[in-house]
C-alpha positions, 0 to 999 in steps of 0.5 A: 219223605220227611214230615214238614208239618212243623215247618209249614205250620211255623211259617203259616203262623208267621205269615198270618201275623204279618198279614194282621200287622198294621202297616206301621209295624211292617214299615218298621222292619217286620216286612224286611225281616220277612223278606230276608227270611223268604230269601234265605229259605229260597236260597236253601231250596235252590242249593239243595235242588241244584248244588252247582247252580248259582242261587237267584235272589227273590225280588222285593215285591213290597211290604204287603207281599212279604207274608206271601213270599215267605209262604211260597219260599217255605213250601218250595223248601219243604218239597226238597228237604231231606232230613229232620235236622234240615226241618228243625234248622228251618223252623229255628230260622222262622222262629228267630225271624218272627221274633225279630219282626215283632209279630 
C-alpha cells in the first residue's frame, strides 16, 4: 500500500479553502473548478477499479457541495492508487485546480 497522505492533505487544504470562500468567489468559477476536479478524480478511481467499465460522471450537487465532492472523490481515489507516480499526478491535479479556482 502506498502513502496517500500528501494527496489527502492537498485536497483537505483545497476543500477548506473552498468552504471559507465567499459565495461570489464560488460563483465566479471556484466551485466549477472543484467540481471538474472531483469528476476527474472520480473518473480515475473508477478506471483503476474497473478498467473495462464505463465511468459514471459525478453529478453537480451545487456550489456549496463542491468541497465535499472533491473530498469524497479523492478519498475514493486514494483507496485504489497503486504507486507513488499516481499520487504525485493526483497532487499535481489538485494544486493546479486550486490555483485556477483562486482559493
